[in-house]
Residue, then its C-alpha position, 0 to 999 in steps of 0.5 A: m980192382k976195388y971189388p971182386a969180379l962179379k958173377n951171375f946170381v942164379g937159383g939163390k947163389a953166385v954162378d961162375h961164368k967161363g966166357s968173356t968179361l968186361d971191365v967196370q970203369s968208375p966215371l969219377d976218376g976213370s979207374i977200373i973197379s970190377s969186371v962183369p960177365l958177358s953172358g949168353a943165351n945159355d946163361v939166360r936159359s939157366a936162369v929161366t929154368a931156376a925161375q920156372n922151378a921156383f914159380p909153383a911154390w912162390s905163386a902158391m903162397t898168399i900175397r900176404d906171405r910174399v909181402q912179409i918178405f918185402y917188409r924185411y927187404r924195405t928195412l934192409l934197403e934202409k939199413n944198407m942205404n949208405e953202402l948202396a949209395e956209395l956203390i951207385q956213386e962209384e959205378n954211376g958217378k952220381t953225388i952221394p945226396e943223389s945216390i941216397a935219393e935213389v935208394e929212398k925212391s927204391i924204399e918208396v916203391t917197395e912200400f907201395a908193393c907192400s900195400l898190394q895185398q889191399i889193392a890188388d884184389g879181385e871182385v865178386l858180384e852176384v850178377s843174376k839170381g843165384v849166379e856169381c861172377r868172380i875175378e881173381r888175379y894170377p901172376v904172369g909167370v917168369v918175367a924179365c927186367i932190363t935196366p939202364f945205367n942211370f939209376p942202378t938201384m931205383v929202376p930195378n926196384w921199379t919192377i922187382p917189388n911189384a912183380l914179385v909180390l904179385g907172384n912172378c919170378m924174375i930175371l934181371k939184366p942190369s946195364e953192364l956199365v953199372p952191375l954192382s948194385a944189382n948183385k947187392i940187391a940180390d944179396l938183400l933179397k936173399e937176406a930178406g928170405l926170398p926163396d932161391g930162384v925167385f929172383n936171378v941176375v944175368h949180366g951181359a950186353k946185347e946177347v943177353v937182351e936178345a936171349i930174354c926176348d927170344d926165350p919161350g920160358i919168359q912171359a913178360v919183358s920190361f925195359v928202360g933205355s933209349t928209344k932206339v933200343a926200346k923199339i927193338v926190344y918191344a918188337r922182338a919180345t912181342s913177336k915172340l908173343k910176350r907182354a912187353l913194356t919198354l920205356g925210351g928216351a925223352k926231350n922234356h920241355l919247360i914252358v916259362l911264362p913272364d909272370a913265373n916266380v923268378g927265384m923258384t923258376a930259376s932254381n927249379v930249371a937249373a936243378s932239373m937240367s943238371g940233376c944226375a948230370g942230366q942223365r935221366c929221362m925226366a931232365a929238363s933239356a929244353m926251356v921254351s920262353v914265352g915273351s920277355v923272360d930275360h930276368i928269369i934267364d939271368q937268374l937261371v944262369e946265376e943258379a947254374k953257376k952254383i952247380i960245380p962238377g965234383k961237388n954238387l954235380g956228378a960225372v957222366i957215365s963214360k968218356q964217350a958220353k962226355e964227348r957226345i954231349e960236348n959235341y952237341i954243344t959245339e954244333a949248336e954254337k956253330d949253328g947260332a946258339k949263344v952260350l950263356l954258360d959253358g961246361r965243356n972241357y971241365k976238369v975236376p982237380g984230383k980227378e982229371n981222368g974222370f968224365y965231367v961236363g959242367p952245367t951248360v946253358l944255350d940261348f937262342v936255340r932254334p927248334e930245327m937244331k939237332i940239340a933242340k930235337e934229340e936227347v942230349f943226356g947231359p947237364v945242358l939246357s937249350i932255350m928257345r924263344t917264342n911270343t905266344v903260349d900256342e907257339a910254345l905248345s907247338i914246339q913241345k908237341s912237335s917232339l917225337y917224345g912225350n915223357a914230361a912237360a912243365v909250365f912255370t906261371q902264377s896263372g892257374g888258367l894258363a897252367r891248366y891250358i898248357a897242362e891239358r894240351a901238352s903231349a906228355g904223360m907226366i905234367g908239372v906246374n911249377i915243378g921241374v921234375p914232375v915224377p909222380r909219387e906212389p901210388f901214381s904211376f910213371g910212364g910217358w907218351n909217344e916214343s917215350k913208351f911202347g906198350v900198355c900200362d905203366i911201369t910203377g904204381k897201380s897201373s903196373i898191377e895190370f902188366w904183372t898179372k892176368l885175370k881169371k874169371t869164374t862164373i858159379k851157379w849152385n842153386p837151380e832156378s825155376k826161371t832161366n835166362w842167358m846167365s843160366 
């Protein structure tokens, strides 16, 4: 194995696990690069205890002092960018440019966390003569973050900087498929000066997730993954009276109008459907054409042909994922879809044991097809044809999901019409991946998100804090009212 066997990180140090382990396989070539503990409820309890012990001192620090640690952490992310990017590539299969972009986004959200001392303030108001009301923010307590395989560094950093700067202590449960980055994050936080116990990593699978939902010492849970599991985690955590915010899957529709800029649309759609091998909840997996857009589709296919697995297209996470994606394509073809570009059975020379799917474009997909409704999570684009904008919107709004939607047009009026009516939390106009930049928050609608608030940006402040309201009166007044 290229890397030593991983350990949990609890109370500021690596902790041995005496139970079973799981091999960590690189999607690039199928090789075993490390092993990860399959922890249990006792391991979660130990991490919760460490976090509880650290919480009084950490939460008592001023937000300014906590921010100083994250200034240093931000510098360390930048300093260690190449090492982090290589880890991401090896355990996830991304290209190096995609991996670097993931670290850069982690830096961006950390920079936002460093601004919280200016924007996560309270309020003071004299509400009546001699009577003052004050609102102050307090941390929730010990919180947990459960993250997926597709962004081993970025998604943990959606939560870590904001939650910790606001005074909480955290247990991170990373995907067992990509555990290496989590331990590197723990090392960097310790190097930045984070006190022991404030941040802990417990590796594992289902048993750890269940223990996080059930442990009475954990006050809030965030989750990113499939909708099926997001529902389960949300229901289980809230049934234990915890706060929960769980993000699920997506089926993002790009509505393309005949007047769209051909070059920009073709390149944006191709990049959106294939970036990170299509393994992102903001990927464009469904293109809804309005009227005659054959000229755009032709150029789209040409752009997609430039995307080569092993060069500028990474691997998918596992052999099972490759088989599942290719089965979607085969089933769609049998149901009548026309394959304009076929990425099945792709082998990268020298990496024949890797898990690669080439870019795939399917035309004449019907809305009732399985591939049109379900999240494929691969570099596959399904094109559905309509005659009107309202027909296209009807397809978009019929989806169970609601992460993102986009429109490609040169008409401001039509862009506004679609943006106002699409049922999604994040909208793009001539943008294939409409991820908001900080301080704007990330979060979808419908079955793409369960719970209130968003996971990043200003909206996350409400999730990671609770309000204390104090009413003060010092001076006796001759006249009394309901405020007295």
